[in-house]
C-alpha positions as a Python dict, from the first residue, in 0.01 Angstrom:
ca = {
    (1, 'M'): (0, 0, 0),
    (2, 'T'): (-61, 339, -161),
    (3, 'A'): (-122, 320, -537),
    (4, 'E'): (129, 489, -764),
    (5, 'E'): (29, 808, -941),
    (6, 'T'): (189, 969, -1243),
    (7, 'V'): (349, 1302, -1160),
    (8, 'Y'): (488, 1583, -1375),
    (9, 'L'): (742, 1823, -1226),
    (10, 'G'): (871, 2141, -1389),
    (11, 'L'): (1232, 2230, -1308),
    (12, 'G'): (1402, 2561, -1386),
    (13, 'A'): (1723, 2744, -1295),
    (14, 'N'): (1906, 3060, -1402),
    (15, 'L'): (2175, 3116, -1138),
    (16, 'G'): (2520, 2959, -1139),
    (17, 'D'): (2571, 2660, -1369),
    (18, 'A'): (2201, 2605, -1439),
    (19, 'L'): (2254, 2298, -1658),
    (20, 'E'): (2469, 2128, -1396),
    (21, 'T'): (2209, 2211, -1129),
    (22, 'L'): (1922, 2065, -1331),
    (23, 'A'): (2113, 1747, -1409),
    (24, 'A'): (2209, 1701, -1044),
    (25, 'A'): (1855, 1780, -924),
    (26, 'V'): (1710, 1511, -1151),
    (27, 'D'): (1960, 1265, -1005),
    (28, 'V'): (1855, 1364, -652),
    (29, 'L'): (1484, 1331, -732),
    (30, 'A'): (1552, 987, -880),
    (31, 'Q'): (1672, 859, -543),
    (32, 'T'): (1393, 1016, -336),
    (33, 'E'): (1204, 750, -145),
    (34, 'G'): (855, 704, -287),
    (35, 'F'): (938, 870, -618),
    (36, 'A'): (1077, 718, -939),
    (37, 'V'): (1176, 916, -1249),
    (38, 'T'): (1040, 757, -1568),
    (39, 'D'): (1115, 1020, -1832),
    (40, 'V'): (1292, 1353, -1868),
    (41, 'S'): (1232, 1612, -2140),
    (42, 'G'): (1498, 1807, -2321),
    (43, 'V'): (1643, 2117, -2156),
    (44, 'Y'): (1503, 2439, -2301),
    (45, 'R'): (1649, 2788, -2282),
    (46, 'T'): (1366, 3034, -2226),
    (47, 'P'): (1327, 3402, -2140),
    (48, 'P'): (1224, 3487, -1783),
    (49, 'W'): (857, 3502, -1690),
    (50, 'P'): (677, 3742, -1657),
    (51, 'P'): (778, 3895, -1993),
    (52, 'P'): (942, 4240, -2016),
    (53, 'D'): (614, 4420, -2092),
    (54, 'D'): (463, 4293, -1765),
    (55, 'P'): (502, 4532, -1465),
    (56, 'R'): (601, 4232, -1249),
    (57, 'S'): (897, 4157, -1475),
    (58, 'V'): (1246, 4134, -1321),
    (59, 'V'): (1565, 4184, -1524),
    (60, 'Q'): (1754, 3854, -1510),
    (61, 'D'): (1924, 3588, -1722),
    (62, 'D'): (1743, 3333, -1935),
    (63, 'Y'): (1623, 3016, -1764),
    (64, 'L'): (1695, 2655, -1844),
    (65, 'N'): (1381, 2444, -1801),
    (66, 'L'): (1283, 2080, -1824),
    (67, 'V'): (994, 1854, -1719),
    (68, 'V'): (1029, 1527, -1529),
    (69, 'R'): (766, 1254, -1545),
    (70, 'G'): (762, 1019, -1249),
    (71, 'E'): (563, 770, -1049),
    (72, 'T'): (502, 831, -680),
    (73, 'T'): (335, 679, -378),
    (74, 'L'): (372, 1006, -189),
    (75, 'E'): (72, 1225, -116),
    (76, 'P'): (94, 1565, -294),
    (77, 'H'): (191, 1765, 14),
    (78, 'A'): (458, 1511, 107),
    (79, 'L'): (596, 1531, -247),
    (80, 'L'): (589, 1911, -225),
    (81, 'R'): (799, 1895, 91),
    (82, 'E'): (1051, 1670, -82),
    (83, 'T'): (1084, 1906, -377),
    (84, 'Q'): (1127, 2206, -147),
    (85, 'L'): (1401, 2025, 44),
    (86, 'T'): (1575, 1960, -287),
    (87, 'E'): (1542, 2328, -383),
    (88, 'A'): (1691, 2434, -51),
    (89, 'A'): (1981, 2192, -89),
    (90, 'F'): (2074, 2367, -414),
    (91, 'G'): (2062, 2711, -254),
    (92, 'R'): (1705, 2835, -281),
    (93, 'D'): (1596, 3053, 13),
    (94, 'R'): (1224, 3120, -15),
    (95, 'D'): (1232, 3367, 275),
    (96, 'R'): (1482, 3599, 108),
    (97, 'E'): (1426, 3560, -265),
    (98, 'Q'): (1265, 3824, -485),
    (99, 'R'): (925, 3731, -625),
    (100, 'W'): (954, 3651, -997),
    (101, 'G'): (1331, 3692, -953),
    (102, 'P'): (1623, 3461, -1037),
    (103, 'R'): (1642, 3112, -891),
    (104, 'P'): (1924, 2863, -832),
    (105, 'L'): (1653, 2594, -863),
    (106, 'D'): (1276, 2600, -892),
    (107, 'I'): (1064, 2282, -883),
    (108, 'D'): (691, 2308, -954),
    (109, 'L'): (438, 2030, -909),
    (110, 'L'): (250, 2055, -1236),
    (111, 'L'): (22, 1751, -1219),
    (112, 'V'): (-31, 1465, -974),
    (113, 'G'): (-250, 1205, -1142),
    (114, 'D'): (-593, 1355, -1209),
    (115, 'R'): (-603, 1533, -876),
    (116, 'V'): (-768, 1872, -844),
    (117, 'L'): (-654, 2040, -524),
    (118, 'E'): (-644, 2389, -378),
    (119, 'T'): (-487, 2459, -40),
    (120, 'D'): (-275, 2740, 101),
    (121, 'E'): (40, 2546, 8),
    (122, 'L'): (-50, 2375, -318),
    (123, 'T'): (-283, 2403, -617),
    (124, 'L'): (-320, 2116, -864),
    (125, 'P'): (-302, 2123, -1156),
    (126, 'H'): (-49, 2408, -1140),
    (127, 'P'): (-262, 2720, -1195),
    (128, 'R'): (-37, 2874, -1460),
    (129, 'I'): (37, 2576, -1688),
    (130, 'A'): (-174, 2723, -1969),
    (131, 'E'): (11, 3057, -1954),
    (132, 'R'): (364, 2923, -1981),
    (133, 'A'): (505, 2795, -2306),
    (134, 'F'): (828, 2708, -2123),
    (135, 'V'): (625, 2447, -1933),
    (136, 'L'): (400, 2330, -2216),
    (137, 'V'): (680, 2265, -2467),
    (138, 'P'): (882, 2021, -2250),
    (139, 'L'): (561, 1879, -2100),
    (140, 'M'): (448, 1769, -2446),
    (141, 'E'): (763, 1557, -2478),
    (142, 'V'): (690, 1341, -2175),
    (143, 'M'): (308, 1334, -2157),
    (144, 'P'): (184, 1052, -2383),
    (145, 'D'): (-182, 1160, -2404),
    (146, 'G'): (-100, 1531, -2424),
    (147, 'K'): (-395, 1663, -2225),
    (148, 'L'): (-470, 1807, -1882),
    (149, 'P'): (-716, 1647, -1638),
    (150, 'D'): (-988, 1889, -1751),
    (151, 'G'): (-950, 1767, -2111),
    (152, 'R'): (-760, 2065, -2252),
    (153, 'R'): (-498, 1953, -2501),
    (154, 'L'): (-144, 2087, -2477),
    (155, 'T'): (-130, 2155, -2850),
    (156, 'R'): (-439, 2377, -2823),
    (157, 'L'): (-292, 2567, -2530),
    (158, 'L'): (31, 2626, -2722),
    (159, 'M'): (-164, 2751, -3023),
    (160, 'D'): (-337, 3001, -2796),
    (161, 'L'): (5, 3135, -2690),
    (162, 'A'): (141, 3166, -3046),
    (163, 'P'): (365, 3309, -3171),
    (164, 'L'): (618, 3142, -2944),
    (165, 'E'): (944, 3330, -2913),
    (166, 'G'): (1274, 3259, -2746),
    (167, 'I'): (1217, 2894, -2653),
    (168, 'E'): (1509, 2687, -2779),
    (169, 'L'): (1618, 2331, -2715),
    (170, 'E'): (1951, 2361, -2536),
    (171, 'V'): (2054, 1998, -2478),
    (172, 'R'): (1930, 1661, -2360),
    (173, 'L'): (2057, 1536, -2027),
    (174, 'E'): (2177, 1209, -2180),
    (175, 'D'): (2422, 1421, -2382),
    (176, 'V'): (2566, 1586, -2069),
    (177, 'P'): (2887, 1417, -1945),
    (178, 'G'): (2854, 1222, -1622),
    (179, 'P'): (2599, 978, -1477),
    (180, 'R'): (2258, 1072, -1612),
    (181, 'I'): (1905, 938, -1644),
    (182, 'P'): (1860, 743, -1971),
    (183, 'R'): (1555, 856, -2168),
    (184, 'P'): (1314, 566, -2243),
    (185, 'E'): (1259, 475, -2607),
    (186, 'G'): (894, 583, -2621),
    (187, 'P'): (571, 548, -2420),
    (188, 'G'): (575, 168, -2424),
    (189, 'S'): (923, 132, -2282),
    (190, 'P'): (986, 7, -1930),
    (191, 'G'): (1073, 266, -1668),
    (192, 'A'): (1434, 377, -1664),
    (193, 'R'): (1663, 216, -1405),
    (194, 'F'): (1901, 429, -1208),
    (195, 'E'): (2215, 411, -1002),
    (196, 'R'): (2112, 621, -704),
    (197, 'P'): (2402, 766, -505),
    (198, 'G'): (2333, 924, -168),
    (199, 'F'): (2188, 1274, -158),
    (200, 'D'): (2499, 1425, -2),
    (201, 'D'): (2721, 1273, -271),
    (202, 'V'): (2510, 1410, -557),
    (203, 'A'): (2427, 1749, -415),
    (204, 'G'): (2771, 1809, -268),
    (205, 'A'): (2944, 1717, -593),
    (206, 'H'): (2748, 1991, -764),
    (207, 'G'): (2810, 2263, -509),
    (208, 'A'): (2475, 2231, -333),
    (209, 'R'): (2418, 2390, 4),
    (210, 'G'): (2196, 2301, 296),
    (211, 'E'): (2085, 1971, 442),
    (212, 'R'): (1806, 1733, 349),
    (213, 'G'): (1570, 1617, 620),
}
């Protein structure tokens, strides 16, 4: 049996009802075979990245972002495929989208255990964690030891990005009406338990498109 590894996923959306999409996507991830959600950060409203003074910048609405901590027995590339299927179900089309442009749903693999990996499809840890306050802020909420595999502490990385502007806590998913993932009461708490409806029920109820698998 494959040993479980702790995984951190960054989720973001800025098209349609972004909050509803994020809540539904967390529910879908929670019923993915080989993956269990154990904690979910607050939802943060953040300006798009790259910032306006960057030539790559695209004019678009603010994003809503959160970080999910989970346990998985999936290998990183298998987990990547699962997250991309979830993105597609909520309307993301990687072949047609504009680079750095708006997204109905974006799921990034930030960390998978202590793995260091670089392939054409996947780099771990995510190569831009240290550049993105919208990842670091929610990541701090759900990462008990607060440091990356190379020893860099999240607090130090955030200090290097100061001053932080435009990152605001929007809501916590447990405060959103409907069936949601309960947030554990601290690092020592047991993993959250979930009612896991079928993918079609969850995604379809939230206006998702596409098919899984």
